[in-house]
Backbone as CSV, one residue per row, in Angstrom:
resi,resn,N_x,N_y,N_z,CA_x,CA_y,CA_z,C_x,C_y,C_z
1,MET,-165.748,-34.983,146.626,-166.952,-35.973,146.819,-167.582,-36.360,145.572
2,ARG,-167.649,-37.741,145.466,-168.232,-38.389,144.326,-169.802,-38.574,144.289
3,HIS,-170.500,-37.946,143.349,-171.748,-38.103,143.315,-172.241,-38.670,141.971
4,HIS,-173.501,-38.800,141.773,-174.092,-39.337,140.430,-173.108,-38.472,139.357
5,PRO,-172.948,-39.051,138.310,-172.023,-38.485,137.392,-172.558,-37.002,136.906
6,LEU,-173.856,-36.579,137.133,-174.247,-35.207,136.824,-173.475,-34.384,137.731
7,THR,-172.978,-33.133,137.197,-172.665,-32.172,138.103,-173.697,-31.443,138.927
8,ARG,-173.517,-30.675,139.762,-174.489,-29.790,140.647,-175.435,-28.979,139.609
9,ALA,-174.648,-28.446,138.723,-175.433,-27.500,137.742,-176.220,-28.317,136.718
10,ALA,-175.614,-29.396,136.227,-176.302,-30.311,135.383,-177.561,-31.052,136.078
11,ALA,-177.353,-31.285,137.323,-178.614,-31.990,137.984,-179.639,-30.928,138.100
12,GLY,-179.532,-29.740,138.261,-180.471,-28.735,138.299,-181.228,-28.521,137.024
13,LEU,-180.404,-28.545,135.823,-181.026,-28.610,134.452,-181.732,-29.681,134.259
14,ALA,-181.336,-30.976,134.662,-181.901,-32.313,134.419,-183.360,-32.014,134.848
15,VAL,-183.443,-31.581,136.115,-184.804,-31.402,136.606,-185.806,-30.727,135.771
16,VAL,-185.213,-29.556,135.410,-186.046,-28.634,134.265,-186.206,-29.426,133.293
17,VAL,-185.423,-30.020,132.546,-185.604,-30.702,131.290,-186.723,-31.932,131.379
18,ALA,-186.577,-32.648,132.461,-187.206,-33.992,132.640,-188.762,-33.476,133.141
19,LEU,-189.036,-32.392,134.033,-190.269,-31.782,134.132,-190.963,-31.471,132.895
20,SER,-190.337,-31.028,131.996,-191.027,-30.523,130.897,-191.438,-31.663,129.807
21,GLY,-190.976,-32.564,130.245,-191.339,-33.917,129.310,-190.480,-34.128,128.065
22,CYS,-189.443,-33.126,127.827,-188.571,-33.244,126.839,-187.506,-34.318,126.939
23,GLN,-187.013,-34.915,126.030,-186.003,-35.883,126.176,-184.654,-35.260,126.060
24,GLY,-183.981,-35.368,127.179,-182.635,-34.639,127.372,-181.578,-35.985,127.102
25,GLY,-180.874,-36.223,126.176,-179.939,-37.261,125.959,-179.040,-37.649,126.945
26,ASP,-178.532,-36.569,127.684,-177.418,-36.751,128.569,-178.045,-37.328,129.850
27,VAL,-179.328,-36.855,130.026,-180.102,-37.219,131.359,-180.583,-38.586,131.124
28,ALA,-181.203,-38.902,130.009,-181.762,-40.155,129.804,-180.689,-41.414,129.723
29,ASN,-179.394,-41.156,129.366,-178.619,-42.133,129.225,-177.338,-41.977,130.416
30,THR,-177.573,-41.169,131.284,-176.647,-41.213,132.454,-176.593,-42.336,133.168
31,PRO,-175.497,-43.121,133.491,-175.602,-44.355,134.159,-175.884,-43.939,135.580
32,ALA,-176.645,-45.019,136.244,-176.945,-44.948,137.613,-175.717,-44.908,138.581
33,PRO,-175.743,-44.228,139.644,-174.427,-44.021,140.507,-174.293,-45.430,141.181
34,SER,-173.227,-45.489,141.769,-172.915,-46.660,142.724,-173.325,-46.373,144.055
35,ILE,-174.423,-47.080,144.604,-175.084,-46.912,145.637,-175.351,-48.195,146.391
36,SER,-174.862,-48.184,147.783,-175.299,-49.337,148.466,-176.728,-49.329,148.917
37,PRO,-177.513,-50.259,148.477,-179.043,-50.159,148.953,-179.186,-50.772,150.231
38,ILE,-178.864,-50.143,151.350,-178.969,-50.674,152.624,-180.428,-51.252,153.000
39,LEU,-181.429,-50.413,152.489,-182.915,-50.737,152.718,-183.624,-50.969,151.347
40,PRO,-183.466,-52.184,150.694,-183.989,-52.252,149.270,-185.496,-52.378,149.157
41,THR,-186.276,-52.480,150.373,-187.679,-52.743,150.284,-188.398,-51.276,149.590
42,ALA,-189.465,-51.789,148.770,-190.122,-50.606,148.023,-191.538,-50.379,148.725
43,VAL,-191.644,-49.105,148.916,-192.959,-48.736,149.616,-193.809,-47.746,148.559
44,THR,-194.932,-47.944,148.201,-195.593,-47.288,147.372,-196.645,-46.331,148.079
45,THR,-196.837,-45.117,147.701,-197.673,-44.134,148.454,-198.368,-43.370,147.454
46,THR,-199.739,-43.061,147.563,-200.374,-42.512,146.463,-201.190,-41.460,147.169
47,PRO,-200.837,-40.399,147.672,-201.582,-39.532,148.511,-202.629,-38.734,147.587
48,THR,-203.772,-38.251,147.984,-204.614,-37.436,147.386,-205.101,-36.172,148.450
49,PRO,-205.571,-35.229,147.918,-205.915,-34.129,148.752,-206.948,-34.360,149.890
50,ASP,-207.744,-35.511,149.562,-208.972,-35.784,150.568,-208.488,-36.804,151.560
51,GLU,-207.017,-37.469,151.491,-206.692,-38.309,152.350,-205.775,-37.660,153.446
52,PRO,-205.904,-38.011,154.740,-205.012,-37.291,155.740,-203.584,-37.564,155.540
53,SER,-203.304,-38.783,154.742,-201.833,-39.152,154.587,-201.219,-38.019,153.499
54,ALA,-201.961,-37.388,152.946,-201.350,-36.432,151.982,-200.628,-35.362,152.579
55,THR,-200.983,-34.888,153.733,-200.132,-33.924,154.445,-199.582,-34.599,156.002
56,PRO,-198.880,-35.549,155.923,-198.544,-36.254,157.154,-197.576,-35.077,157.916
57,SER,-197.439,-35.375,159.282,-196.522,-34.720,160.065,-195.144,-35.091,159.845
58,VAL,-194.301,-34.242,159.768,-192.911,-34.466,159.407,-192.163,-34.852,160.438
59,MET,-192.624,-34.551,161.703,-191.897,-34.718,162.896,-192.154,-36.268,163.600
60,PRO,-191.312,-36.790,164.087,-191.307,-38.059,164.537,-192.529,-37.929,165.852
61,THR,-193.209,-39.029,166.185,-194.154,-39.037,167.065,-193.494,-38.962,168.378
62,SER,-194.250,-38.556,169.523,-193.561,-38.552,170.854,-193.038,-39.782,171.303
63,SER,-193.373,-40.969,170.817,-192.936,-42.227,171.157,-191.747,-42.759,170.360
64,SER,-191.257,-41.839,169.412,-190.212,-42.240,168.658,-189.129,-41.129,168.886
65,PRO,-187.865,-41.648,169.246,-186.727,-40.518,169.595,-186.370,-39.738,168.295
66,LEU,-185.953,-38.525,168.354,-185.419,-37.817,167.488,-184.178,-38.177,167.083
67,ILE,-184.020,-38.840,165.838,-182.574,-39.291,165.266,-181.853,-38.230,164.768
68,THR,-180.785,-37.774,165.383,-179.989,-36.687,164.915,-178.592,-36.938,164.451
69,SER,-178.289,-38.174,164.415,-177.044,-38.731,163.696,-177.208,-39.829,162.787
70,ARG,-176.304,-40.042,161.941,-176.543,-41.221,160.884,-176.715,-42.446,161.765
71,PRO,-177.831,-43.172,161.193,-178.241,-44.382,161.880,-177.047,-45.360,161.711
72,THR,-176.976,-46.222,163.013,-176.067,-47.373,163.011,-176.772,-48.580,163.310
73,THR,-178.034,-48.712,163.415,-178.828,-50.074,163.403,-179.934,-50.005,162.601
74,SER,-180.344,-51.232,162.250,-181.362,-51.148,161.127,-182.697,-50.608,161.740
75,ALA,-183.046,-50.670,162.879,-184.192,-50.095,163.482,-184.083,-48.724,163.422
76,ASP,-183.016,-47.992,163.685,-182.997,-46.438,163.473,-183.033,-45.988,162.122
77,LEU,-182.396,-46.959,161.261,-182.388,-46.664,159.853,-183.846,-46.626,159.198
78,GLU,-184.552,-47.563,159.634,-186.016,-47.772,159.048,-186.820,-46.543,159.622
79,THR,-186.621,-46.368,160.972,-187.336,-45.016,161.568,-186.960,-43.904,161.013
80,LEU,-185.791,-43.411,160.538,-185.381,-42.278,159.949,-185.827,-42.390,158.491
81,ALA,-185.696,-43.404,157.666,-186.264,-43.575,156.344,-187.611,-43.200,156.205
82,ALA,-188.504,-43.896,157.334,-189.934,-43.576,157.203,-190.205,-42.132,157.536
83,GLU,-189.320,-41.467,158.485,-189.755,-39.918,158.490,-189.322,-39.243,157.291
84,ALA,-188.159,-39.595,156.591,-187.719,-39.142,155.426,-188.668,-39.176,154.189
85,GLU,-189.379,-40.416,154.087,-190.412,-40.633,153.146,-191.521,-39.775,153.245
86,GLN,-192.066,-39.650,154.531,-193.180,-38.706,154.846,-192.867,-37.325,154.391
87,LEU,-191.672,-36.614,154.738,-191.306,-35.593,154.361,-191.146,-35.331,152.825
88,TYR,-190.585,-36.298,152.272,-190.451,-36.132,150.770,-191.767,-35.956,150.066
89,ILE,-192.747,-36.896,150.549,-194.129,-36.951,149.837,-194.713,-35.639,150.234
90,GLU,-194.738,-35.054,151.376,-195.270,-33.698,151.697,-194.723,-32.696,150.774
91,TYR,-193.438,-32.738,150.784,-192.572,-31.662,149.977,-193.009,-31.857,148.590
92,LYS,-192.990,-32.799,147.858,-193.283,-33.059,146.600,-194.810,-32.758,146.158
93,THR,-195.706,-33.002,147.182,-197.144,-32.801,146.978,-197.418,-31.349,146.781
94,LEU,-196.764,-30.569,147.754,-196.990,-29.149,147.686,-196.232,-28.664,146.594
95,ARG,-194.935,-28.923,146.061,-194.442,-28.504,144.855,-195.323,-28.784,143.690
96,LEU,-195.981,-29.821,143.671,-196.803,-30.056,142.607,-197.940,-29.069,142.367
97,LYS,-198.370,-28.653,143.754,-199.463,-27.698,143.612,-198.957,-26.391,142.817
98,TYR,-197.695,-25.935,143.135,-197.061,-24.724,142.202,-197.050,-25.132,140.935
99,GLU,-196.551,-26.129,140.611,-196.370,-26.824,139.217,-197.559,-26.642,138.596
100,ALA,-198.755,-27.108,139.162,-200.045,-27.039,138.662,-200.494,-25.535,138.446
101,GLU,-200.032,-24.611,139.125,-200.511,-23.260,138.997,-199.508,-22.478,138.138
102,GLY,-198.632,-23.307,137.317,-197.972,-22.476,136.320,-196.496,-22.030,136.901
103,GLY,-196.126,-22.498,138.054,-194.747,-22.117,138.567,-194.829,-20.840,139.366
104,ILE,-193.530,-20.260,139.488,-193.498,-18.975,140.212,-192.819,-17.911,139.496
105,ASP,-193.096,-16.649,139.948,-192.330,-15.662,139.407,-191.744,-14.792,140.515
106,GLY,-190.808,-15.479,141.189,-190.162,-14.656,142.203,-189.414,-15.888,143.066
107,PRO,-189.149,-15.410,144.337,-188.387,-16.471,145.278,-189.333,-17.582,145.601
108,LEU,-188.646,-18.503,145.962,-189.321,-19.860,146.643,-190.244,-19.506,147.591
109,PRO,-191.646,-19.932,147.525,-192.682,-19.519,148.685,-192.294,-20.095,150.016
110,GLU,-192.696,-19.350,151.032,-192.269,-19.743,152.264,-192.722,-21.098,152.789
111,ASP,-194.034,-21.482,152.358,-194.418,-22.830,152.673,-193.551,-23.903,152.226
112,LEU,-192.888,-23.743,151.055,-191.901,-24.729,150.379,-190.529,-24.594,151.278
113,LYS,-190.135,-23.547,151.827,-188.945,-23.246,152.409,-188.624,-24.242,153.420
114,LYS,-189.579,-24.586,154.203,-189.419,-25.354,155.427,-188.991,-26.799,154.994
115,TYR,-189.134,-27.191,153.865,-188.953,-28.555,153.144,-187.571,-28.814,152.829
116,VAL,-187.023,-27.665,152.343,-185.702,-27.691,151.563,-184.724,-26.725,152.069
117,ALA,-183.488,-27.087,151.789,-182.309,-26.202,152.079,-181.083,-26.418,151.018
118,GLY,-180.215,-25.565,150.982,-179.100,-25.731,150.206,-179.447,-25.795,148.809
119,PHE,-178.813,-26.917,148.144,-178.697,-27.060,146.626,-180.159,-27.304,146.378
120,GLU,-181.086,-28.190,147.066,-182.406,-28.534,146.796,-183.227,-27.363,146.565
121,SER,-182.871,-26.367,147.428,-183.707,-25.075,147.534,-183.604,-24.316,146.273
122,GLN,-182.352,-24.374,145.949,-181.923,-23.526,144.553,-182.723,-24.363,143.294
123,SER,-182.567,-25.478,143.346,-183.021,-26.399,142.270,-184.713,-26.295,142.145
124,ALA,-185.238,-26.442,143.340,-186.710,-26.278,143.307,-187.191,-25.127,142.822
125,GLU,-186.559,-23.819,143.222,-186.981,-22.434,142.655,-186.509,-22.459,141.151
126,ALA,-185.543,-22.943,140.833,-185.291,-23.004,139.378,-186.362,-23.800,138.549
127,VAL,-186.772,-24.838,138.906,-187.780,-25.538,138.310,-189.090,-24.818,138.136
128,LEU,-189.440,-24.284,139.304,-190.747,-23.528,139.383,-190.732,-22.184,138.560
129,LYS,-189.390,-21.485,138.624,-189.282,-20.379,137.665,-189.299,-20.876,136.180
130,ASP,-188.678,-21.867,135.799,-188.489,-22.449,134.473,-190.071,-22.633,133.935
131,ALA,-190.715,-23.200,134.842,-192.132,-23.448,134.250,-192.964,-22.227,134.074
132,HIS,-192.863,-21.304,134.943,-193.457,-19.902,134.822,-193.048,-19.273,133.299
133,GLN,-191.777,-19.319,133.280,-191.234,-18.620,132.066,-191.644,-19.364,130.722
134,ALA,-191.679,-20.740,131.003,-192.185,-21.463,129.747,-193.687,-21.405,129.441
135,GLY,-194.457,-20.912,130.430,-195.947,-20.905,130.291,-196.514,-22.178,130.387
136,SER,-195.967,-23.177,131.025,-196.417,-24.606,131.124,-197.017,-24.916,132.437
137,HIS,-197.770,-25.806,132.552,-198.167,-26.291,133.930,-198.669,-27.680,133.877
138,LEU,-198.945,-28.341,135.018,-199.272,-29.862,135.094,-200.677,-29.908,135.369
139,GLU,-201.357,-30.843,135.121,-202.604,-31.185,135.407,-202.602,-32.595,135.899
140,LEU,-203.857,-33.058,136.521,-203.996,-34.359,137.244,-202.840,-34.658,138.278
141,THR,-202.397,-33.722,138.945,-201.130,-33.914,139.960,-201.561,-34.952,141.102
142,GLU,-202.664,-35.147,141.139,-203.170,-36.014,142.262,-202.680,-37.512,141.902
143,ASN,-202.505,-37.766,140.649,-202.172,-39.059,140.065,-200.590,-39.465,140.078
144,LEU,-199.998,-38.484,140.705,-198.389,-38.743,140.752,-198.330,-39.835,141.885
145,ARG,-197.517,-40.814,141.644,-197.205,-41.932,142.472,-195.864,-42.047,142.862
146,PHE,-195.621,-42.033,144.338,-194.133,-42.059,144.866,-193.919,-43.368,145.340
147,VAL,-192.766,-43.779,144.950,-192.282,-45.235,145.184,-190.881,-45.247,145.963
148,ARG,-190.841,-45.633,147.173,-189.487,-45.759,147.817,-188.802,-47.081,147.338
149,LEU,-187.569,-46.612,146.751,-186.841,-47.942,146.158,-185.687,-48.446,147.114
150,GLY,-185.245,-47.689,148.062,-184.428,-47.945,149.049,-183.674,-46.810,149.773
151,THR,-182.811,-47.088,150.439,-181.878,-46.017,151.134,-180.523,-46.136,150.605
152,PHE,-179.564,-45.011,150.978,-178.184,-45.283,150.857,-177.451,-44.271,151.704
153,MET,-176.369,-44.725,152.224,-175.551,-43.962,153.234,-174.120,-43.609,152.551
154,ASP,-173.783,-44.070,151.466,-172.384,-43.732,150.928,-172.461,-42.479,150.095
155,ASN,-171.478,-41.548,150.114,-171.400,-40.333,149.386,-172.382,-39.297,149.785
156,LEU,-172.679,-39.134,150.888,-173.786,-38.277,151.264,-173.024,-36.968,151.585
157,GLU,-173.805,-35.765,151.395,-173.227,-34.444,151.952,-172.817,-34.559,153.531
158,PRO,-171.808,-33.783,153.908,-171.288,-34.075,155.285,-172.502,-33.747,156.379
159,GLU,-173.476,-33.048,156.046,-174.601,-32.698,156.975,-175.721,-33.709,156.857
160,SER,-175.841,-34.638,155.838,-176.884,-35.423,155.664,-177.083,-36.607,156.629
161,LEU,-178.093,-36.982,156.939,-178.207,-38.064,158.010,-178.601,-39.344,157.202
162,ILE,-179.336,-39.089,156.032,-179.651,-40.361,155.233,-179.942,-40.104,153.732
163,GLY,-179.870,-41.004,152.863,-180.346,-40.743,151.643,-181.474,-41.729,151.156
164,LEU,-182.463,-41.191,150.463,-183.697,-41.986,149.833,-183.354,-42.134,148.403
165,ARG,-183.597,-43.249,147.910,-184.031,-43.572,146.529,-185.346,-43.400,146.381
166,MET,-185.913,-42.511,145.605,-187.361,-42.466,145.310,-187.628,-42.421,143.908
167,CYS,-188.921,-42.781,143.506,-189.247,-42.681,142.151,-190.510,-41.941,142.006
168,ASP,-190.568,-40.877,141.232,-192.020,-40.118,141.057,-192.412,-40.494,139.809
169,ASP,-193.607,-41.118,139.794,-194.000,-41.783,138.409,-195.184,-40.746,137.987
170,GLY,-194.944,-40.124,136.969,-195.678,-38.917,136.463,-196.315,-39.380,135.143
171,SER,-196.388,-40.553,135.056,-196.937,-41.236,133.831,-198.528,-40.827,133.658
172,LYS,-199.221,-40.574,134.711,-200.516,-40.241,134.705,-200.835,-38.784,134.975
173,VAL,-199.906,-37.968,135.020,-199.866,-36.541,135.311,-199.834,-36.137,133.936
174,VAL,-200.449,-35.055,133.707,-200.443,-34.267,132.181,-199.617,-33.113,132.134
175,HIS,-198.656,-32.956,131.458,-197.953,-31.744,131.241,-198.420,-30.915,130.113
176,VAL,-198.921,-29.717,130.269,-199.454,-28.805,129.216,-198.692,-27.701,128.974
177,SER,-198.013,-27.691,127.849,-197.070,-26.756,127.207,-197.827,-25.324,126.915
178,ALA,-197.342,-24.290,126.669,-197.676,-22.935,126.559,-198.685,-23.091,125.328
179,ASP,-198.353,-23.759,124.328,-199.130,-23.832,122.985,-200.237,-24.892,123.121
180,GLY,-200.607,-25.515,124.440,-201.632,-26.289,124.715,-201.237,-27.825,124.464
181,THR,-200.278,-28.061,124.088,-199.735,-29.471,123.800,-199.798,-30.249,125.110
182,ARG,-200.472,-31.334,125.077,-200.577,-32.279,126.336,-199.942,-33.632,126.093
183,ARG,-199.092,-33.854,127.173,-198.424,-35.118,126.975,-198.229,-35.503,128.445
184,PRO,-197.856,-36.864,128.626,-197.489,-37.255,130.042,-196.274,-36.665,130.521
185,ALA,-196.257,-36.531,132.021,-195.090,-35.985,132.533,-194.207,-37.167,132.731
186,ALA,-192.983,-36.651,133.266,-191.791,-37.629,133.234,-191.931,-38.500,134.450
187,ILE,-191.215,-39.572,134.228,-191.181,-40.503,135.428,-189.578,-40.293,135.813
188,LEU,-189.386,-39.986,137.078,-188.105,-39.394,137.479,-187.538,-40.230,138.723
189,ARG,-186.317,-40.841,138.694,-185.790,-41.474,139.970,-184.895,-40.524,140.487
190,HIS,-184.958,-40.203,141.809,-184.226,-39.346,142.713,-183.286,-39.976,143.692
191,TRP,-182.142,-39.337,143.847,-181.349,-39.687,144.943,-181.374,-38.393,145.899
192,SER,-182.127,-38.481,146.819,-182.381,-37.265,147.697,-181.763,-37.513,149.206
193,GLU,-181.073,-36.504,149.612,-180.426,-36.471,150.813,-181.203,-35.389,151.849
194,PHE,-181.091,-36.051,153.244,-182.014,-35.164,154.122,-181.078,-34.815,155.456
195,ALA,-181.304,-33.718,155.995,-180.578,-33.166,157.246,-181.746,-32.475,157.890
196,ARG,-181.272,-32.412,159.173,-182.207,-31.682,160.283,-182.218,-30.281,160.063
197,GLY,-183.308,-29.673,159.931,-183.366,-28.165,159.709,-183.352,-27.534,161.318
198,PRO,-183.407,-26.119,160.918,-183.439,-25.222,162.462,-184.455,-25.738,163.314
199,GLU,-185.718,-26.193,162.776,-186.820,-26.360,163.784,-186.674,-28.039,164.078
200,GLY,-185.695,-28.658,163.581,-185.527,-30.115,164.035,-186.343,-31.164,163.138
201,THR,-186.993,-30.670,162.113,-187.569,-31.431,161.198,-186.530,-31.763,159.938
202,LEU,-186.705,-32.729,159.296,-185.971,-33.174,158.160,-186.070,-32.059,157.065
203,GLN,-185.204,-31.789,156.143,-185.174,-31.080,155.064,-184.438,-31.954,153.934
204,VAL,-185.007,-31.648,152.614,-184.175,-32.312,151.598,-183.088,-31.147,151.240
205,ILE,-181.945,-31.592,151.203,-180.945,-30.571,150.917,-180.054,-30.829,149.701
206,TYR,-180.341,-32.069,149.147,-179.507,-32.220,147.669,-180.343,-33.605,147.149
207,SER,-180.437,-33.251,145.763,-181.043,-34.218,144.916,-180.377,-34.521,143.746
208,GLU,-180.233,-35.599,143.257,-179.782,-36.074,141.722,-180.834,-36.639,141.066
209,VAL,-181.137,-36.595,139.828,-182.244,-37.237,139.193,-181.822,-37.759,137.900
210,GLU,-182.689,-38.886,137.680,-182.425,-39.473,136.189,-183.852,-39.722,135.633
211,ARG,-184.210,-39.528,134.430,-185.250,-39.883,133.818,-185.293,-41.209,133.461
212,VAL,-186.447,-42.134,133.840,-186.501,-43.506,133.598,-187.764,-43.910,132.866
213,SER,-187.727,-44.974,132.305,-188.983,-45.458,131.622,-190.138,-45.808,132.425
214,SER,-189.785,-46.291,133.736,-190.904,-46.948,134.721,-190.147,-46.867,136.039
215,CYS,-190.747,-46.893,137.100,-190.180,-46.982,138.478,-189.502,-48.547,138.728
216,ASP,-189.746,-49.306,137.759,-189.153,-50.599,137.942,-187.793,-50.788,137.087
217,ALA,-187.596,-49.754,136.317,-186.354,-49.683,135.596,-185.124,-49.782,136.361
């Protein structure tokens, strides 16, 4: 199966390198994958702890049918994309909390496990453990901006229902290294895939990442 040129192992490493704010040559210069942008509209969301939208329900409303197969209509595609975007923002907002606390020294926390499975679960655990081992943390995490760039349906994992192209703009988030050095966190473009978990909610099961200069790049 053809994915973004990064291998699975390299993709996990790329997340760690990009989070730290270090320039990784292979990551920064990796060409974008060939993706068909079925839904190219951009939606920007800036959740804060005081806004109800910061922790939205990841289940569809009672008036919306649960989509359990890959969408075949534009209406189903947008419904599933909106659900996936909610899940993505809630997942990343919670993960930021752990990154602000200096990562983890152990397995992935239970409250994060409901959002991820498979490769994404391994990658998230690796990132948080790396932050703990490096003695680094993030500040001003409420300033992270999430931008939906579009969707993709080609080259998905067999169990994936949809893929989202998202950009996490960390330019106003501060990365603090163990020696106290402060610098802006990375701006990362993600290709994330979603599948239904055991409880029926969507989970991120796979992501590939590229460091970019802006979400418009």
